[in-house]
C-alpha positions in Angstrom: -12.0 83.1 6.0 -11.0 86.7 6.5 -13.3 89.5 5.4 -10.5 90.9 3.1 -10.8 87.7 1.0 -14.4 88.7 0.1 -15.2 91.1 -2.7 -15.9 94.0 -0.4 -14.7 97.6 -0.8 -11.9 99.1 1.3 -14.4 101.4 3.0 -16.4 98.4 4.4 -13.1 96.7 5.4 -12.0 99.9 7.2 -15.3 99.9 9.1 -14.9 96.2 10.0 -11.3 96.8 11.1 -12.5 99.7 13.4 -15.1 97.3 14.9 -12.4 94.6 15.4 -14.1 92.2 13.0 -11.5 90.0 11.2 -12.8 86.4 10.6 -16.1 85.7 8.9 -18.6 83.5 10.7 -19.9 80.5 8.6 -23.1 82.3 7.6 -21.1 85.4 6.5 -18.7 83.3 4.5 -21.4 81.5 2.7 -24.1 84.2 2.3 -22.1 87.2 1.3 -20.8 85.9 -2.1 -24.3 84.9 -3.0 -25.7 88.3 -2.1 -22.9 90.1 -4.0 -23.9 88.1 -7.1 -27.4 89.5 -6.8 -29.1 86.1 -6.3 -32.1 85.5 -4.0 -31.2 83.7 -0.8 -32.8 81.5 1.8 -30.5 81.5 4.8 -31.2 79.3 7.8 -29.2 80.5 10.8 -30.0 81.1 14.4 -29.5 84.3 16.4 -25.9 84.9 17.3 -24.4 83.5 14.1 -23.6 86.9 12.6 -26.5 86.9 10.1 -27.1 90.7 10.4 -23.6 91.4 9.1 -24.1 88.7 6.4 -26.7 90.8 4.7 -25.8 94.3 5.7 -22.2 94.3 4.5 -22.8 93.4 0.8 -26.0 95.5 0.6 -24.4 98.6 2.1 -21.4 98.2 -0.2 -23.6 97.9 -3.3 -25.8 100.9 -2.4 -22.8 103.1 -1.7 -21.3 102.5 -5.2 -24.6 102.6 -7.1 -25.9 106.0 -6.0 -28.1 107.9 -8.4 -29.7 111.4 -8.3 -33.0 110.1 -7.0 -33.6 110.3 -3.3 -35.5 107.1 -3.0 -35.7 104.0 -0.9 -33.4 101.3 -2.2 -33.6 98.6 0.4 -36.2 97.4 3.0 -35.3 95.3 5.9 -38.2 93.9 7.8 -37.9 92.6 11.4 -40.4 91.3 13.8 -39.8 93.6 16.8 -38.8 97.1 17.7 -35.8 95.7 19.6 -34.4 93.8 16.6 -35.0 96.8 14.3 -33.0 99.0 16.6 -30.2 96.4 16.8 -30.0 96.3 13.0 -30.0 100.1 12.8 -27.0 100.2 15.3 -25.1 97.8 13.2 -26.0 99.6 10.0 -24.5 102.8 11.5 -21.3 101.0 12.4 -20.8 99.1 9.1 -21.7 102.2 7.0 -19.6 104.7 8.9 -17.2 105.3 6.0 -19.9 105.1 3.3 -22.5 107.5 2.1 -25.5 105.3 2.9 -28.5 106.6 4.8 -31.0 104.6 6.9 -34.1 105.1 8.9 -35.6 102.8 11.6 -39.4 102.5 11.5 -41.2 101.0 14.4 -44.0 101.6 16.8 -44.2 102.5 20.5 -42.7 105.9 19.9 -43.8 109.5 20.6 -45.0 112.1 18.1 -41.6 113.5 17.6 -40.1 110.2 16.6 -43.0 109.5 14.3 -42.4 112.8 12.6 -38.7 111.8 12.2 -39.8 108.6 10.6 -42.1 110.5 8.2 -39.3 112.8 7.2 -36.9 110.0 6.6 -39.4 108.1 4.4 -40.3 111.2 2.4 -36.6 112.1 1.8 -36.0 108.5 0.7 -33.4 106.9 2.9 -31.3 104.3 1.2 -32.3 101.6 3.8 -35.5 101.4 5.7 -35.4 99.1 8.7 -39.0 98.4 9.8 -41.5 96.3 11.6 -44.2 95.4 9.2 -47.2 97.0 10.9 -45.6 100.4 11.4 -44.3 100.5 7.8 -47.8 99.8 6.6 -49.1 102.6 8.7 -46.8 105.0 6.9 -47.5 103.5 3.5 -51.3 104.1 4.1 -50.7 107.8 4.7 -49.6 108.1 1.0 -46.0 109.5 1.2 -44.0 106.3 0.9 -42.5 105.6 -2.6 -41.4 102.0 -3.0 -41.0 102.0 -6.7 -37.1 102.1 -6.6 -36.6 99.3 -4.0 -33.9 96.9 -5.3 -33.4 94.7 -2.2 -36.0 93.2 0.3 -34.6 91.5 3.4 -36.8 89.5 5.8 -34.9 88.9 9.1 -36.2 86.3 11.6 -38.9 85.5 9.1 -40.2 82.5 11.1 -40.7 84.7 14.1 -42.6 87.3 12.0 -45.0 84.6 10.8 -45.4 83.3 14.4 -46.5 86.8 15.4 -49.1 86.9 12.6 -47.3 89.3 10.2 -47.9 87.2 7.0 -50.6 89.4 5.6 -48.6 92.6 6.4 -45.5 91.2 4.7 -47.5 90.3 1.6 -49.1 93.7 1.5 -45.7 95.3 1.5 -44.3 92.8 -1.0 -47.1 93.5 -3.5 -46.1 97.2 -3.6 -42.5 96.4 -4.5 -40.9 96.1 -8.0 -40.9 92.5 -9.2 -37.3 92.9 -10.4 -35.6 92.9 -7.1 -33.3 90.8 -4.9 -35.0 89.1 -1.9 -33.1 87.7 1.0 -34.9 85.6 3.6 -33.2 84.8 6.9 -34.9 82.4 9.4 -33.8 80.3 12.3 -36.1 77.5 11.3 -37.7 76.2 8.1 -41.3 75.2 8.9 -43.8 74.7 6.1 -45.2 78.2 6.3 -41.7 79.6 5.7 -41.2 77.3 2.7 -44.5 78.6 1.3 -43.5 82.2 1.8 -40.2 81.6 0.2 -41.9 79.9 -2.8 -44.2 82.9 -3.2 -41.7 85.9 -3.0 -38.3 84.5 -4.0 -37.0 83.6 -7.5 -34.7 80.5 -7.8 -33.0 81.2 -4.5 -29.7 79.9 -3.3 -29.9 78.1 0.0 -27.5 78.4 2.9 -28.0 76.4 6.1 -25.8 76.7 9.1 -26.0 73.8 11.5 -27.9 74.6 14.7 -25.4 74.9 17.6 -25.9 72.7 20.6 -26.9 74.2 24.0 -24.2 75.5 26.3 -22.6 72.7 28.3 -23.4 74.6 31.6 -27.2 74.2 31.0 -28.5 71.4 33.2 -31.4 69.9 31.2 -34.2 68.0 32.8 -37.6 66.8 31.4 -40.7 65.4 33.1 -43.2 63.1 31.5 -46.5 64.5 32.8 -50.1 64.7 31.8 -51.5 68.1 30.9 -53.8 68.6 33.9 -50.9 68.2 36.3 -48.7 70.8 34.6 -49.7 73.8 36.7 -49.0 72.0 40.0 -45.7 70.7 38.6 -44.7 74.3 37.6 -45.3 75.4 41.2 -43.2 72.5 42.4 -40.3 73.4 40.2 -40.4 77.0 41.1 -40.5 76.2 44.8 -37.7 73.5 44.7 -35.3 74.8 41.9 -35.7 78.6 42.0 -38.3 81.3 41.6 -35.7 84.0 40.7 -34.9 85.1 37.2 -37.2 82.5 35.5 -38.7 82.4 32.0 -41.6 80.0 31.4 -42.5 79.3 27.7 -46.0 78.3 26.8 -47.3 77.7 23.3 -50.2 80.1 23.0 -51.3 83.6 24.2 -54.3 82.2 25.9 -52.3 79.7 27.9 -49.8 82.4 28.9 -52.6 84.6 30.2 -54.3 81.7 32.1 -51.0 80.5 33.6 -50.1 84.0 34.7 -53.4 84.2 36.6 -52.8 80.8 38.3 -49.2 81.8 39.3 -50.4 85.1 40.8 -52.9 83.2 42.9 -50.1 81.2 44.2 -48.2 84.3 45.3 -45.5 84.3 42.6 -44.3 87.6 41.2 -45.0 87.0 37.5 -45.7 89.0 34.3 -46.9 87.8 30.9 -45.3 88.5 27.5 -47.2 87.9 24.2 -48.1 89.7 21.0 -51.3 91.2 22.3 -49.3 93.7 24.4 -48.4 97.1 23.1 -44.7 97.9 22.6 -44.7 100.2 25.6 -46.2 97.5 27.7 -43.5 95.0 26.6 -40.7 97.4 27.3 -42.1 98.2 30.8 -42.4 94.4 31.6 -38.9 93.7 30.4 -37.5 96.6 32.5 -39.3 95.2 35.6 -37.9 91.8 34.8 -34.3 92.9 34.3 -34.4 95.1 37.4 -35.8 92.3 39.6 -39.2 93.7 40.3 -40.7 90.7 38.5 -39.2 87.2 39.3 -40.9 85.1 36.6 -41.8 85.9 33.0 -44.4 83.7 31.3 -44.2 84.1 27.6 -44.8 82.8 24.1 -41.9 82.3 21.7 -41.9 86.1 21.2 -38.9 86.3 23.5 -37.2 83.0 22.7 -34.7 85.1 20.6 -33.6 88.7 20.6 -33.3 89.3 24.4 -29.9 89.8 26.0 -30.1 89.1 29.8 -27.1 87.3 31.2 -28.4 86.0 34.6 -31.5 83.9 33.8 -31.3 81.1 36.3 -34.1 78.8 35.0 -36.0 78.3 31.7 -39.2 76.2 31.9 -40.7 74.7 28.7 -44.3 74.4 29.9 -45.0 73.2 26.4 -42.6 71.4 24.1 -41.9 73.8 21.2 -43.0 72.7 17.7 -39.6 73.0 16.1 -36.5 71.4 17.7 -34.4 74.5 17.0 -36.8 76.5 19.1 -35.9 74.4 22.1 -32.3 75.4 21.7 -33.3 79.1 21.3 -35.5 78.9 24.4 -33.0 77.2 26.8 -30.3 79.4 25.4 -31.7 82.2 27.4 -29.9 80.7 30.4 -26.2 79.9 31.0 -25.1 83.0 29.2 -21.9 84.9 29.8 -20.3 81.7 31.1 -22.9 81.3 33.8 -24.6 78.1 34.7 -28.3 77.5 34.3 -31.1 75.1 34.4 -33.8 74.1 31.8 -36.9 72.0 32.7 -39.3 70.7 30.1 -42.8 69.2 30.6 -43.6 66.5 28.1 -47.3 65.8 27.9 -48.7 62.8 26.0 -49.2 64.9 22.9 -45.7 66.3 23.0 -43.7 63.1 23.1 -42.9 62.9 19.4 -41.9 66.6 19.4 -39.4 65.9 22.3 -38.1 62.8 20.6 -37.1 65.0 17.6 -35.3 67.4 20.0 -33.3 64.6 21.4 -32.4 63.4 17.9 -31.2 66.9 17.0 -29.1 67.1 20.2 -27.9 63.5 19.7 -28.4 63.0 23.4 -31.1 61.8 25.9 -32.3 64.3 28.4 -32.6 63.2 32.0 -36.2 62.3 32.9 -36.6 61.8 36.6 -39.6 60.2 38.2 -42.5 62.6 39.0 -42.8 63.9 42.5 -45.6 62.4 44.6 -49.0 63.6 43.8 -48.3 64.4 40.1 -49.9 61.3 38.7 -48.5 58.7 36.4 -46.1 59.4 33.6 -47.0 58.9 29.9 -44.9 56.2 28.3 -41.8 57.4 26.3 -41.2 57.2 23.5 -44.7 56.8 22.0 -45.4 53.2 21.2 -46.0 54.0 17.6 -42.5 55.4 17.3 -40.6 53.3 19.8 -38.5 51.4 17.4 -39.5 48.2 19.1 -38.2 49.1 22.5 -40.0 48.4 25.7 -40.6 50.2 28.9 -40.6 53.9 29.7 -37.3 54.7 28.1 -37.1 51.9 25.6 -36.3 52.4 21.9 -34.7 55.9 22.1 -32.3 56.8 19.3 -29.3 59.0 20.0 -28.5 59.5 17.7 -23.0 76.6 -2.5 -24.5 75.4 -5.4 -24.1 77.2 -8.7 -26.9 79.1 -10.3 -27.8 79.6 -14.0 -30.1 82.4 -13.2 -29.7 84.9 -16.0 -28.6 88.5 -15.5 -31.3 91.1 -15.9 -31.4 94.6 -17.2 -29.4 96.2 -14.4 -25.9 94.8 -14.3 -23.8 97.2 -12.4 -20.0 97.3 -12.5 -18.9 99.2 -9.4 -15.4 100.5 -9.0 -13.9 100.4 -5.6 -11.8 103.4 -4.4 -8.7 101.2 -4.5 -9.3 100.5 -8.2 -10.6 97.0 -7.9 -14.0 96.0 -9.3 -17.0 94.2 -7.9 -20.3 93.3 -9.5 -23.8 93.2 -8.1 -25.5 91.3 -10.9 -28.9 92.2 -12.2 -31.5 89.7 -11.0 -35.1 88.6 -11.4 -37.4 88.2 -8.5 -40.8 86.8 -8.1 -43.9 88.8 -7.4 -47.0 86.8 -6.3 -45.2 83.7 -7.2 -44.4 84.7 -10.8 -40.9 85.2 -12.2 -40.3 88.2 -14.3 -37.8 88.1 -17.1 -36.8 91.2 -19.0 
C-alpha cells in the first residue's frame, strides 16, 4: 500500500515524499488506520519494521489540525533509552517538517544547558514530549509539568522498558494523565508482564502483530549443549577459535554480566560490560570505545539487543538462552548487517533446553549443535526427555517445524479539514486509568 492511500494530509505526504518514503511497511499499513480512528492499540513489531513512523505520522497529522490556544502537552512518547528518544525526535522533525507541531526530547546524561532547554520546552508546552521515564519524572517532581491536556500516550519498546525496571515509573506517569486519552503500546514481544500492563492502561485495544522476521541468511548459527559450570571456559574457547574482534556476549542478568567481565579480563580479553546500572554517560563512553575498536568484546544484558546500529559485528554469543524466542532474533541480528556475514553461537544449559526448542520452532529449523571440545564435559540431552515427543538420543524428537471495534465515540470527536479540502477524523475515545474504563 502507498502512503497516499491512507487518510493523511497533503503536508504529511509532502514530508514523506521529501524523505523518499512511498510504500507502507506492514506495521504502518495496519496500525495507521487504527490510530486515525482514535482507538487504543497493541502493536507487536520488532525494531526495523517502521513502527516509529506507524505512530508518528497519524499523531503528528492529528495534532497539526487540532491546534488550540493552549500551549500544553498533547502527546507523550516514552522510550527506554536516550538513544531511542533521540532517534524518535529526529524522525519527528522530518515527518513534521511542513506542519506546525513542536516537540521536545527529555532524557538524562546531559549538561545543565540541555536540562534548562528541557525545562523551557516543558513549561512552554510542546505538542509532543519524547522522554525516558526516569528523566520525565524528575521534571514532573519539580512542579512545572502540566499533563492535564495529554490526549495521546505512546509506549515504544514497552517490553524493553519493563526489562529495565521502568514499570513503576510508567505507572507513576500514567496516573497523572487524563483517563480520556488514546494509548498506543508498541512492543517486540508479548510476555505476561506486557499483557498485564496493557490490561491496566489500555481500553478495548485493537491488536496488530507483525510476524517476526527470520535471521539474515548470512548468519552462521551454532549452539552447544553444555552444563552451566563449563560455560566460562567454553566462552574462552569460542573467542580464541572463532574471533575475539567485534564480539557481543549476551547474559541474562546484571550480576552475571559483571562476573563474566571480571573473568574475561583475567584471561586478558579486552572487554567492557553494559547493563542498566551504568549511567548514561558511562554507556555512551563504552559504546564509543567499542565502535572505535578500543574494546573488542562487549558483555551485556538485553539492554543492547535492540537499538544499536553497528555494521561490522563479527560474532554474537548467547551465553544464556533468551527467555523469549523473538529476543534471540534481535540478539543475533546485531551481526551480518549491511550485507556482511556473521556468526552466532549459543550455549544451551540444562535449564535452557525448552527455551531453545521454542526458538527452533519459531525459526522452523534446527540449529547445528556440534560436539563439545575436549575438556568441556558431557552434553545435556536434547530435547528434554519430558518434551522429546517420543524421540530418542541426543537429537531425537525435534520438531521443525483488523478486527472491527464497537468502541463508542467520546466527547471529543474532531473533524479536521485538510488543506486540500478533504476530511479526516480522529475519533473521540475512552481510555483506561488504573484498569477502569471511563465513559462520558
